[in-house]
C-alpha positions, 0 to 999 in steps of 0.5 A: 383573298382573290380566288376567293373573291372569284369565287363569292362572285361565281356563286353570286351569279350562280345565286341570282341565275337560280332565282331569277330561272324560279322568278320566271315559272313562278305559277309553277314553283309556287306550286312546286314550294306549296306542294313541298310545304304541305309534306314538310307540315304532315311531316312535322305536325305528326313527328311533333305529335307523336314524340308529345302524345306518350306524354299527353297520354300519360296525363289522360290514362291517370285519370283512369287511376293507379297504374301501381299497386305495391303490397306486403311482401310474402305472408305478411299483412301490412307495409310500414308506413317507413319503407311506403316513404323509401319506396317513394324517394326511388320513383322519379319525383317529377312523374308521381301524381300521387301515391295514396295508401291505403288501411283496411279494417272492420268497424260496426256503426250502430251495430251494422259490421262495414269495412272502414278503409284508412286513407291519404284524402288529398294522394287519393284526390290525385290517384283516383279523380274519376271519383263523384263525391257528392258534397266535399273531400275531408282536405285536412280535417281529420275527422271527417269522413268519405261513405261510400254510396251503398253504405250510405243507402244503407245506413240512411246517412247524408253529408254532414250527419255524425256516426261513430265508429266501433273497431270490431276488435277493440271496441275502441270508438271514434266520432266522425263527419259524413262530409261526402258521398262516393260514388265509383260504381265499383267497391268503394260504394261499400267501404268507409274511408276516413283519415289514415292517422285515426284510421291508425288509432281506431284500430292500434296499428300505428305506422302502417298499412294495407296497400298502395294505390300509385299514379306515374307518368310513365310508359309501359316499359318504363313503368315495368322498370320503376316495378322492377327497380322497387323490387329490389331495392325497397324490402317488405313490398312487391309491385303489381301493375294495374294492366287495365292501365297500362295495356291499352296505353302500350297498344294506342301508343304501338298503332299510332307509331304505325300510323304515323309512320305509314302517313309520312311515307305516303305525303313523302311519295306524293311530295316526291311525285308532284315535285318531281312532274313540276319540274319535267314540266319546267323542262320540257319548256325550257328545251329550247333554252336548254339547246342553245346553251349546250350549242354555246358550250355550256356542259351538262355538269352546268346544266345538271347545278342549275334544275339541281339548284332550283329543286334543292331553293324549292326543298329548302323554302318548302320544308321552312314553310312547313315546319312553321305550318306543321308546329302550327297543326301540332297544337290545333290537334293538342288543343282539340283533341287534349285541351293541352299546347303541345311541345316544341320539339327544336329538332323537328325543325331541321329535320323537316327541312333537311328531309324536304331538301332530299326529298327535292333533291331526288325528285330532280332526278328524272328531270336532270336526265331529261335535261342532259339529254336534249340534243341541241341540234334537233330542239333548234332545228324544232323537232 
């Protein structure tokens, strides 16, 4: 117990000495503290953004459409809805944005042959949010239809009009109401879109689809892994990744990773230089004090511990302040760039503090060597 009390007393005395030393030179120490805080803020902010950006980018890229397509295997022309449901069950539900099935066929409207697609409009609005609809989405209306802009112009159709779809093969008929005009700048403008079940009845293809578009929040590596899993475990379908979506996402993330590494290294080097310069100036100011301590019997070990304690205290305080500022910086980036808040990464704060302490300790090596090299006789003579 006596040893513990003595140890606590020594530590208390040591802490008081460090505190008093920092307070006496607070202007220089504040500069070093701010340098460490800025370095830690940039480090923690960039790392927070880096870890959250893939999630944010996945959401942004989902606005450009599906990143996976499911098609029939081999010579088969159709997928069974039950097989599609089994495939969907193999995907992580929390990552699925939407799965839009499509059944394609040919119909006649006013004796003009046209392409028609049956789908689930609720899923299409999730998978293809870039569709511009003049009017409204059919929603739950089984007799509602969306008309491609080219078809609407050719047939002079407007929202609210009723048209009759005649199956090209069987002559079966279904009446639908035009609820919206679709503009995408792509092939969709040449199609009539109706409810999937309605078209299945019209074409006599109950429970069948031609293709399914999948929008899923996953990076390129994870997406490829999911595609392989589907092909191994889901019968009757083949997966195709939409490279115009997946490749740019991977390229952007790779460049972002390189940028984060480069900026982090530069900032840490600048922080190290600033702290080292400050501590060297402190050693120069305190040469007489150090010489007097040595003349009175102080060992180099005590001199080293004193400067090291000051440096590590600055590193810990600056790291803590920088971790808080870094999270605020990351939030500002997330809100300004993506319009969404950045999620908190609990491990980043202690890592930023630890790195700040390590950098401050490393920056103290040269000043400590200068301090231990002070010759008491020379300094006290005023040389």
